[in-house]
C-alpha positions as CSV (number, residue, x, y, z in Angstrom):
1,M,-5.4,-18.3,3.0
2,A,-3.8,-20.1,0.0
3,C,-0.9,-22.4,0.9
4,N,0.6,-25.7,0.2
5,D,1.0,-28.5,2.8
6,N,4.8,-28.3,2.6
7,E,5.0,-24.6,3.3
8,Q,6.6,-23.6,6.5
9,R,5.5,-20.6,8.7
10,D,6.4,-19.5,12.2
11,I,3.1,-18.1,13.6
12,E,2.9,-16.9,17.2
13,M,0.0,-14.4,16.8
14,T,-2.9,-14.3,19.3
15,K,-5.2,-13.5,16.4
16,F,-4.5,-14.3,12.8
17,I,-7.1,-13.0,10.2
18,I,-6.5,-13.7,6.6
19,G,-8.8,-12.8,3.7
20,K,-8.5,-14.5,0.3
21,S,-4.8,-13.8,0.1
22,I,-1.6,-15.8,-0.4
23,I,1.3,-16.1,2.1
24,K,4.4,-17.8,0.7
25,I,6.9,-20.0,2.6
26,N,9.2,-19.2,5.5
27,C,7.4,-16.2,6.8
28,Q,7.5,-15.3,10.5
29,F,4.6,-13.8,12.6
30,N,4.8,-12.8,16.2
31,G,2.5,-10.4,18.1
32,V,-1.1,-9.9,19.1
33,L,-3.0,-9.4,15.8
34,F,-2.1,-9.9,12.1
35,Q,-4.9,-9.1,9.7
36,I,-4.7,-8.9,5.9
37,G,-7.5,-8.3,3.4
38,D,-8.3,-10.0,0.0
39,C,-6.2,-10.5,-3.1
40,S,-2.9,-9.7,-1.4
41,T,0.4,-11.6,-1.6
42,I,3.2,-11.9,0.9
43,F,6.3,-13.4,-0.6
44,E,9.0,-15.6,0.9
45,K,10.9,-14.9,4.1
46,C,9.0,-11.8,5.4
47,R,8.9,-11.1,9.1
48,F,6.0,-9.5,11.0
49,L,7.2,-8.9,14.6
50,T,5.0,-6.3,16.3
51,T,1.9,-5.9,18.3
52,T,-0.7,-5.2,15.7
53,I,-0.5,-5.3,11.9
54,K,-3.4,-4.6,9.6
55,I,-3.0,-4.6,5.8
56,G,-5.8,-3.9,3.2
57,D,-6.7,-5.5,-0.1
58,Y,-4.4,-6.0,-3.2
59,A,-1.1,-5.6,-1.3
60,K,2.2,-7.1,-2.6
61,I,4.9,-7.4,0.0
62,H,8.0,-8.9,-1.6
63,N,10.8,-11.2,-0.2
64,H,12.6,-10.4,3.0
65,V,10.5,-7.4,4.1
66,T,10.6,-6.9,7.9
67,I,8.0,-5.0,10.1
68,L,9.4,-4.8,13.6
69,G,8.5,-2.9,16.8
70,E,6.4,-2.6,19.9
71,N,3.4,-0.7,18.5
72,D,1.0,-0.8,15.6
73,C,1.5,-0.9,11.9
74,I,-1.6,0.0,9.9
75,I,-1.5,-0.2,6.1
76,G,-4.2,0.7,3.6
77,H,-5.3,-0.9,0.3
78,N,-3.1,-1.4,-2.8
79,F,0.2,-1.3,-0.9
80,W,3.4,-2.3,-2.8
81,C,6.6,-3.0,-0.9
82,G,9.9,-4.1,-2.5
83,E,12.4,-6.7,-1.2
84,Y,14.5,-6.1,1.9
85,T,12.6,-3.0,3.0
86,F,12.5,-2.5,6.8
87,L,9.5,-0.8,8.5
88,N,10.0,0.0,12.2
89,C,7.0,0.6,14.5
90,H,8.6,1.3,17.9
91,E,5.9,4.0,17.7
92,N,2.9,3.7,15.5
93,L,3.5,3.5,11.7
94,I,0.4,4.5,9.7
95,I,0.5,4.0,5.9
96,G,-2.4,5.1,3.7
97,N,-3.9,3.7,0.5
98,N,-2.1,3.3,-2.8
99,V,1.4,3.6,-1.3
100,A,4.4,2.1,-3.0
101,I,7.8,1.6,-1.3
102,G,10.7,0.4,-3.4
103,R,13.5,-2.0,-2.6
104,N,15.8,-1.8,0.4
105,N,14.3,1.3,2.0
106,T,14.0,2.0,5.7
107,I,11.4,3.8,7.9
108,W,12.3,4.5,11.5
109,T,9.9,5.6,14.3
110,H,12.8,5.8,16.8
111,V,16.5,6.5,17.2
112,R,18.7,5.3,20.0
113,A,22.4,6.2,19.8
114,G,25.0,6.8,22.5
115,E,24.2,7.0,26.2
116,L,21.9,9.3,28.1
117,L,24.3,9.3,31.0
118,I,27.0,11.1,28.9
119,G,24.6,13.5,27.2
120,S,23.4,11.7,24.0
121,K,20.7,13.8,22.3
122,L,20.1,11.1,19.7
123,N,17.3,9.5,21.6
124,T,13.7,10.0,20.4
125,A,10.6,8.0,19.4
126,K,7.8,9.5,17.3
127,P,5.2,8.0,15.0
128,V,5.5,8.2,11.2
129,V,2.5,8.8,8.9
130,I,2.6,8.1,5.2
131,E,-0.5,9.5,3.5
132,D,-2.3,8.2,0.4
133,D,-0.6,8.0,-3.0
134,V,2.9,8.4,-1.7
135,W,5.8,6.7,-3.6
136,I,9.2,6.0,-2.1
137,C,10.8,5.0,-5.3
138,G,13.9,3.0,-6.0
139,N,16.4,2.0,-3.4
140,N,18.2,3.1,-0.2
141,S,16.0,5.9,1.2
142,T,15.4,6.5,4.9
143,I,12.5,8.2,6.6
144,Y,13.2,9.6,10.0
145,P,11.0,9.4,13.2
146,G,8.1,11.9,13.4
147,V,7.9,12.6,9.6
148,V,4.6,13.0,7.8
149,L,4.8,12.2,4.1
150,K,1.9,14.2,2.7
151,Q,-0.5,12.8,0.0
152,G,1.1,12.3,-3.3
153,S,4.7,12.9,-2.1
154,V,7.4,11.3,-4.2
155,V,10.8,10.5,-2.6
156,M,13.6,9.8,-5.0
157,P,16.2,7.0,-4.5
158,N,19.1,7.5,-2.0
159,S,17.3,10.1,0.0
160,V,17.1,10.9,3.8
161,V,13.7,12.5,4.7
162,T,14.0,14.4,8.0
163,K,11.0,16.8,7.8
164,D,7.4,16.7,6.7
165,T,6.8,16.9,2.9
166,K,4.3,19.0,0.9
167,P,1.5,17.2,-0.9
168,W,2.0,16.1,-4.6
169,T,5.7,17.2,-4.5
170,C,9.0,15.5,-5.3
171,Y,11.9,15.3,-2.9
172,G,15.5,14.0,-3.1
173,G,18.9,14.2,-1.5
174,I,20.6,14.1,1.9
175,P,18.8,15.6,3.7
176,A,15.9,15.5,1.3
177,R,14.8,18.8,-0.3
178,E,12.0,19.7,-2.7
179,I,13.3,19.2,-6.2
180,N,12.1,20.7,-9.5
181,I,10.3,17.6,-10.8
182,I,6.6,17.7,-11.3
183,P,5.5,14.1,-10.5
184,W,1.8,14.4,-11.1
185,G,-0.5,16.0,-13.8
186,K,-4.0,17.2,-13.3
187,P,-6.2,15.3,-15.7
188,S,-9.9,16.4,-15.8
189,L,-12.6,13.9,-14.9
190,K,-13.6,13.8,-18.5
191,K,-10.0,12.8,-19.5
192,Q,-9.9,10.2,-16.7
193,L,-13.2,8.7,-18.0
194,L,-11.6,8.4,-21.5
195,M,-8.6,6.7,-19.9
196,M,-10.8,4.3,-18.0
197,E,-12.7,3.4,-21.3
198,H,-9.3,2.8,-22.9
199,F,-8.3,0.5,-20.0
200,V,-11.5,-1.4,-20.3
201,N,-10.9,-2.0,-24.0
202,E,-7.3,-3.0,-23.2
203,F,-8.5,-5.4,-20.5
204,I,-11.1,-7.0,-22.8
205,N,-8.5,-7.5,-25.6
206,L,-6.3,-9.3,-23.0
207,K,-9.2,-11.3,-21.6
208,P,-11.6,-11.9,-24.5
209,K,-13.7,-14.3,-22.5
210,Y,-15.2,-11.2,-20.8
211,R,-16.1,-9.4,-23.9
212,N,-19.8,-10.3,-23.7
213,T,-20.1,-10.1,-19.9
214,F,-18.1,-7.0,-18.9
215,N,-20.9,-4.5,-19.1
216,K,-23.2,-6.8,-17.2
217,S,-20.7,-7.1,-14.4
218,I,-18.8,-3.9,-14.2
219,E,-19.9,-0.2,-14.6
220,I,-17.6,2.8,-14.7
221,V,-19.2,6.1,-13.4
222,L,-17.9,9.6,-13.3
223,N,-19.0,10.7,-9.9
224,G,-20.5,9.6,-6.6
225,K,-24.0,10.7,-7.6
226,Q,-24.0,8.1,-10.3
227,A,-22.7,5.3,-8.0
228,D,-25.4,3.0,-6.7
229,I,-23.6,1.4,-3.8
230,H,-26.4,-1.3,-3.6
231,S,-25.9,-2.4,-7.2
232,A,-25.2,-6.0,-8.0
233,K,-22.5,-4.7,-10.4
234,S,-19.0,-3.8,-9.4
235,I,-19.2,0.0,-9.7
236,F,-16.0,1.9,-10.2
237,C,-16.3,5.7,-9.4
238,I,-13.6,7.9,-10.9
239,E,-14.2,11.0,-8.8
240,D,-14.3,9.0,-5.5
241,R,-11.5,6.6,-6.6
242,K,-13.6,3.9,-5.0
243,Y,-15.4,0.7,-6.2
244,L,-18.2,-1.5,-5.0
245,K,-16.6,-4.7,-4.0
246,H,-18.3,-8.0,-4.8
247,M,-15.2,-10.3,-5.2
248,T,-16.4,-11.7,-8.5
249,G,-13.9,-13.3,-10.8
250,I,-14.1,-10.6,-13.4
251,E,-13.8,-7.8,-10.7
252,I,-10.7,-9.4,-9.2
253,E,-9.0,-9.8,-12.6
254,F,-9.9,-6.2,-13.6
255,M,-8.6,-4.8,-10.3
256,K,-5.3,-6.7,-10.7
257,F,-5.0,-5.4,-14.2
258,L,-5.6,-1.8,-13.0
259,V,-3.7,-1.7,-9.7
260,S,-0.1,-2.0,-10.9
261,Y,0.1,1.4,-12.6
262,R,-3.1,2.2,-14.5
263,A,-5.5,3.1,-11.7
264,K,-6.1,2.4,-8.0
265,F,-9.5,2.1,-6.4
266,V,-10.4,1.3,-2.8
267,P,-13.6,-0.4,-1.7
268,Y,-16.7,1.6,-0.6
269,E,-17.6,0.9,3.0
270,V,-21.1,-0.4,2.7
271,R,-23.2,-0.7,5.9
């Protein structure tokens, strides 16, 4: 964990596991297990107050984010979360890979309003699942308990999602409904390979010190059959959307270059 001697943290975790990541000042941790992978950053004044929190590699969690509840919050790789977002895990909250949540959004796994004694029906607790490649964009959206945001769903700003979404579909409104915006194209593997070759050239132009070493350290392949998961190189497989993780300097810089909006890869699980 990268930190300075004058940084302040409130840590009351039974187990605290940090990869090669950065946690900024005035963050609060309280629970049983906090685990975060490599190359992630947690910015100032975030609060993690729940039983178990696991976060993958290359996450960015911005200022004043709160994760709060009595159950588990499991987050995949390449997670991006904007300021002042609130993630409730009264029941389990499962977030997949390559998920982005904008600023000041709220995800609830429970609702408690009124009194049972006088007949309140607003009393429920259900887990929420956010699958891979979901984008909750902009500000001020709310996800209700029990909802599953299917892979590739896009939620527009100022929306309230009360039901499961369809994969690769755009939603907006109160309550959120499917809207006539096509958020994703369907580029062929050949076109994706051409884009990756363009990204490599762009990266080398930005980082000319790697011009003579890039091909010795990193290889881009089209499909899993071409991916040697025992290679000494960092292999990036387009079809699998996975890479062979070695944590070399060039690999880390290339991943950071890609992950914002160009391309997202998750590590192969090598046994």
